[in-house]
C-alpha angles and dihedrals in degrees: 000000000000117000110240116243114197090205093062110118117250091240088075090067103030137032138046096310098035126134106245092191092055090047091052092049090050091050091053099041099039113014093173093055090044091054091048092050091047092055088048090051090051092052090047092050094242090128132020121243111245113250092228088063093052110099090200095054094120094051090092090068095046119098113270112262118205130209123234090260091051091049089053091052091050091049093050094046110044125206092259091061097048091046089051093061106021137046133018093315095055116134123251111277093021092137092055091045091052092048090052090047091051089057100041102032109013094167091060091045093053092046093049091048092051090051090052090050092050090051091050096244093125134018119271103248137130112286121241115266114270110264110249121216115251109266114252117227111252092208125092137170122265118235115259090245094056092042090053092048092049094046091243127138115263112261092035111159126215141151133244094278091048091050091052090052093047093050091047092052093045090052092048091050091050091051092048092050091048091050092048091050091048092051091046091051091047091049091049091051090047091050090050091050091046091049091049090048091049091049091047091050091048091049091049090049092051091049091048091050091046091051091047092052091044091051091050091050090048092050090048092052092046091051092054093050093052092052091054096053098035113121117212114244116249100029 
């Protein structure tokens, strides 16, 4: 007789590849443990519960009872609508119409499908995931003009945030260049004015020096003439 090991996995006693001899020995030697392991095997799906042991076995023949939520769905989607899209009486092109509805109004599609399931027109199973539109690339090419202004290669690709940054930088560079040109023009004008003022000052200085020299010469000439005509006092 095999010694029972509590650490033995349940698959040894129950399931497709179980050891029937070991299960029989466990049932005889330790009925309580066998019963516990059998319940565990039922919960794990290793063995199927016999229908005769199911207290709700006759529920399948009872009339279908709907919940308040299910009643609301049936009231919102009448029989004519579910027959239009599901079952043998569905209209031509119903599959395409349902696919379009799933994309454009998924809430209505899910509600209509649930109503068809409740009426037994289709099997109750999870619906297919809603088709998602193909993602659109967020990148685009800059115009050649903007690329040239930003110092970027033509054909450069960016997104909306990148475009905002590029335009901001281009505007700042334009403003800096305009300010530099304005300062350069102002400096050139100032230099011209300063040069003109320097030349005017130099001219004035030369005229002043000329007048000074002329006055000295005049005084010198006047002094010589006076000495020639001066008459001594007392003669």
